[in-house]
C-alpha positions, 0 to 999 in steps of 0.5 A: 838709339841709345848707346852704353855711355849715354848710361854711363854718364847717367849712371855716374860710371865708366863705359866698362863699369856699365858693361861689367855691372850688367854682366853680373861681374862680382868686382861692381858693387851691389849699390853700384850695380843697382845704379846701373840697372836703373839707368839702364831702364830708366834710358831703356837700355837694351845690350847689343847681345848678337854684337857683344856674342860675336866680340867675345867669341862665346854662344851666351848658352848653357846646355842642361842634360837631364842625368838619367835618373831624373826620370820618375816623378819625385825626380822630375820634381828634383830637376824641376826646381834645381832649374829654377835655380839654374834659370834664375841665375842664368838670366842674370847673367845674360845666358840662354838654357839648351835643355837636354835629357841625355836619355830616354826609355834607356835609351842615348837621346841624341850625339850630346858630343856632337851636339854639345861640341860645335859651339852652339853652348859655352859650357854644361849643367849635369843635373842628376847621373851619366855615364862616366865615360860619357861625360869624360868625352864631354871634358876632354873637348874641353867644353865647361861641365859643373854637375849637380847632384853626383860626383866623379871621384878622382876625375876634375869637374866641380860638382854640387852636392846636397849634404847628404851625409850631414842631413843623414845624420842630422835626421837619425840624431833627431829621433835618436834623440826623442829616446828611440834605439832600434833606428831602421835604415830606408837606403836607395839600392844605387850607387851613386852618391846620394848611397852610401853620403846617407848611409853614413850618416845614419852610421855616424848617428849612431856612433856619436849615440853608443847605438850598436849598428842591427844588420837587420835594420838596414834594407836599400830598395829602389827609389819609390814607393812600392818597393819602400812599403814592402821593405816596411812591412817587412820590419814590421813584422819582425817579432822585435820591429823597429821603434823609428825608421829614417827612409833616405826620401820622402817617396820611400819613408811615405812608403813606409807611413803606408805599411805602417797605416796598413798593420794599424801600426800609430805614427808617431808612437810607436814608431817614428818616421823621417824622410830626406827631401821637403817634396811638396806632399809631405807638408799632407802626408797624414800625420804631414812628415819630417824631412830634412829639406834640400836646398834644391834651388840654392843647388840650382843657383849655385850651380850655374853661377859656377859654370858662367865662372869656369867658362870665364876663365875662373878656376873654382876654390874646390872641386865639391862643395856642398849645400847644408840641407834643413830639418824640418820637424812635424808630426811624423817622428813627435818631435813637435805638435800638429801645429806649423812646421818648426824649423830646426837650422843645422 
């Protein structure tokens, strides 16, 4: 049977370095790690995971809790893409995943404190919104936790967030830069950070351009196409309608496109529309939707890396990390032609 010492001899390093390289330890540089991986592959070395877990007194397993706002077709896509990054990072570090929906039809699906407190997992990632009291119970039991797409103000739980404020500022600023001065804000009627961060970014962009806010051009509705369609239709029926709409999700921007089509209003002229998310169908709407891409896979990977660091005893450098988005300019705002999408970095 091939041992770790055999791999170390072939790679020309110590057994300790082999162990660190195979576990993704940051102290091992990429060249050494590659040499170790090649040696392990050549010798068909497979680490004794059961023995390693016993020695470390860890399950080497992570719970992924699906928050209560991850239940629609659009948020489910968000969850799956974040999970792609989580899975890649976990696999690289030798961790398995246990996916646990927090609720089903609005009711608790499982006894999370009971399930997660029995030693079967070493930590938990919460993707989306979970009740604060439940998070505090999990935290009080010493379970390492990292939040994704939300955070608890005043509570020291690490969180990975899209930079919604900067994304909203960029989207609104893009419309203002195209000459629009009546830019409507189609926001989400939610109480978690996404709701107020997007509005703050919108307001900051208006202020930077010297454009006064108009309360009539601010609406907050449920995150779905139908609610957004109704809100945009009401704006288009005004004596002086907006010339542009910034919607905080692509689903809501698609509702704005539907409302414009129903009323015979042209997009991108006279109405410009910009969304946020960059879901797959955004490139195929009529016209293709300008949007701010949310880096979902990158967020998932970063969150898993931070959680595994916590499990290993590392302290986070900061409690809240914001991951920047990217403006994807298509046709719906008139900034570019109907050719290939143009991507503008921040």
